[in-house]
N, C-alpha and C positions, 0 to 999 in steps of 0.2 A: 845563117841562123845557127847552124851547127857550131860555128866558131863562138858566137855569143853564148850559146848553151854550154859549151865546154868551159868558157871563162866563168860563167855563173856557177855551174854545178860540178865541173871537173869531168874527167872521163875521156875516152877516146872519141874524137870527132867522127871517125869512120863508122862508129856504131850508134851515133846519136840519132834519135827518132826524127829530128827536124829535116834530115836528109830526104825523107820520103813524103814531105808535105808540099803540095803545089802552091807556091807563093803567088802565082798569078790569080788563083781562086781565093786564097786566104793570105792577104798581105802580111799579117803578123803571125802566121803559122797556126791559126786556130786558137790562139791565146789572147787574153785581153791586154790592152796597152798598160793597164794598171799593174799587172804582174811583171811586165817588162820594166816599168819604172821602178817597181819595188826592188827588183834585182839590181838595177843600176844604183839605187840608193844604198843598198847593202854593200855593193862593191866600193862606192865612194867613201863611206864611213868605215869600211872594213870591220863591220860588226854584223851580228845576226840579230835583227830587231824587226818589229812589226812596221807596217807602212807608215811613213812620215807624212802626215797630212798638213803640216805647217803648225806654227806655234799655237794659234788660237784653237784649231780643231784638235790638236794633240792634247791640249788642256781638257777639252770636253771628253775626249775618248779615253785618255790614259791618266789624266790628273797631273800631268807634267808637261813642260815645254817640249821635251824630246821624247820619242818613243822609248819604252823600256828595253833594256838589253837582255835578250834571251840567254846569253852565255852566262850571265851572273847566276841565274837560277837553274841552269841546265842540270846540275847534279841532283836537284830535287825531283826530277822526273823519274818515275818508276813505272814505266808502261812497257809491256812487252811489245816488241816490234818484229814483224816478219816481213822479209823482203822476198818477193817472188819475181822471177824474171824468166823470159823465154824468147825464142825467136819469133818473128812476126809471121 
């Protein structure tokens, strides 16, 4: 799971939180299958976009056949972000 997390999000595998999760108790590491599928979708299309529900559901949710591309409007975001990290 640390390898997949590193591929999706980058960073050092040795410091990835998934190393400390019991996969015998939580087969997908405590996250939903949909989040994993969303990460795979973004890797496949090499874009940062919302979840792709399929053509019909995308039309209902996004008003288009494909999900919108977040990168196109990324410069419009003006929100302060604070990252906090610490050892477990």
